[in-house]
N, C-alpha and C positions, 0 to 999 in steps of 0.2 A: 841861681836867681832866688832872691829873698821872698819868703812867703808874705803875702799881704794880709795883715791883721786889721780888722775893722777898728776904726777910731770911734765908732759909734757908741760902744759901751759893752759891759760884760754880758748882757743878755742879747746883744745884737743891736737893736734899735735904741735910740734915745728914749727916755721916759716920755710917755704920752699921758699927760695929766690934765684933768679938768681943773678949772680955776679953784674950785673948793678943795680939791685934793692937794693942789700946790699950796694953798693957804694953810692947810692942816700941817703939811710936812715942813713948811717954812716956820710955822709956829712952834713945832716940836724942836727944830734946830735952834731957834731963838731961845726957847726955854732951857735947852741943854747948855747953850752958850752962857746964859745968865746964871743958871742955878746948878749946873752940872748934871751928870747922869743920875746920881743917887738922890739928889734933892729936887729933881724935876717933878712937876705936878701935872697929872692928867687934867685936873680942873683948870689950871692956868693955861695949858695948851688949848683946851676947849674955848676958854674965854678969848685968847688971842686969835683963834680961828673963827670967832663969832658963832660958836656952836654951844648947845647945851651939853653938859658932861655926859648925859645919857646917850646923846647922838654919837659922840666920839667913842663911847664904849660899844655902841652897836657896830660902828665901823671897824673898830679895833678891839675885839673881845679879849685878845691876848696882847698885853702891853709890848711884848717882844716883837709882834708884827709891826706895830707903829714905829718902834725903834729901828728895826731893819729897814722899813720903808724910808725913814728919815735919812739913814745912811745911804740908801740908793739915791735919794734925791741929792744929798751932798755930793756923791760921786758924779751924778749927772751934771751938777753945776761945775765940778772940777774938770769935766771933759772940755768945757769951753776954754780952759787954759792950755790944752794940748794943741800942737800945731795941726793945721788942716792937711798939710802935705805929709803923707805917710812915708814917703821915701827920703825923709831927712832925719837920720839917726841922731845927729847932734841936737837938733831942735826938739826932737821927741824926748831925749834925756833931760834937756832944759825944762821941757814941759812938766816932767815928773817932779823936778825940783820946785817949780812954780806951784804945782798941786800940793806938795808937802808944805810949802810956805802957807798956802791958802788954808790947809787943814789946821796948821798950827795957830791960826787966828781964832779957832774955836776949840780950845783944849778939851772942853767937855765932850765934844764929838770924837776926839782922838781917844779919850779914855773909854767912851762908849764903844768905839770900834774895837779896841783891844779886848774889852770884856766880852762883847758879843762874838767876836771872831773865835775866841777860846771856847765859849759855850757852844757855838755852832758846829764844833767838830763832832758833836753828837748828831747822828743821822736824823733823829726825830725833832731836832731844833728847827723852829720856823725859818731861821736864817741859813740853814745848812747849804741849800742850793745856791743862794746868793753868794756866799763866800766861796764856794767851790768854783762857780762860774767866774767870779771876780778874779780870783788868783790865777786861774787858767788864762784868762784874757790878758791880765797884766804880764804874766810870764811870756806869752806870745809877743806882746808889744815890746818888751825889753829885749827878747831874742832878736826880733826884727831890727830894732834900733842898733844893737851891737853888730849885727850882720852888715847893716848899711855902713857903719863906721869902718868895719873890716874891709868891705868892698872899696870904700874910698881910700883905703890905706891910712885912715886916721886912727886906727886901732890895730895894735899888733895882732897877728893871727894867733888865735887861742882856741881852746877846745869848746867853742860855743856850739851847743847842740843844733843840729839842723831843725829839729822840732823838740819841743819840751816833752818830757816823759809824762804820760797820763797816769794818774793814780786813782 
């Protein structure tokens, strides 16, 4: 029997955000989309979110925290592209393709993801736990999807692990 992995998200539940938090994170993603990761501006993000720059700095004293939360928010939006039925391996794999396509529409966030995921390998990085949880969650979802295809005999039997190794 295939292990059921939550479609809810890397941390378990979907993000629960107040309207002002959602506005800030959407503003950060829009800034990254328009100006890229390196040329993004805290002041422009604050303006888009209808906040004073000082207020944004109080909420996010470390820019990396804002960037990681923006990626969490992007991931949460991407979950809507995944199928609701967890027992459909083919639909889940198609969902991953759809999420990749969605991400490619914001190349700045893809570049940001690549840079932060590399930096977050350091245990003291603010995004370390986010990336660790995210990769473990995705690994389990993919193993589940491949198992489903194998059980449907849509995928040749192969050495798909019963559970992913923990590191």
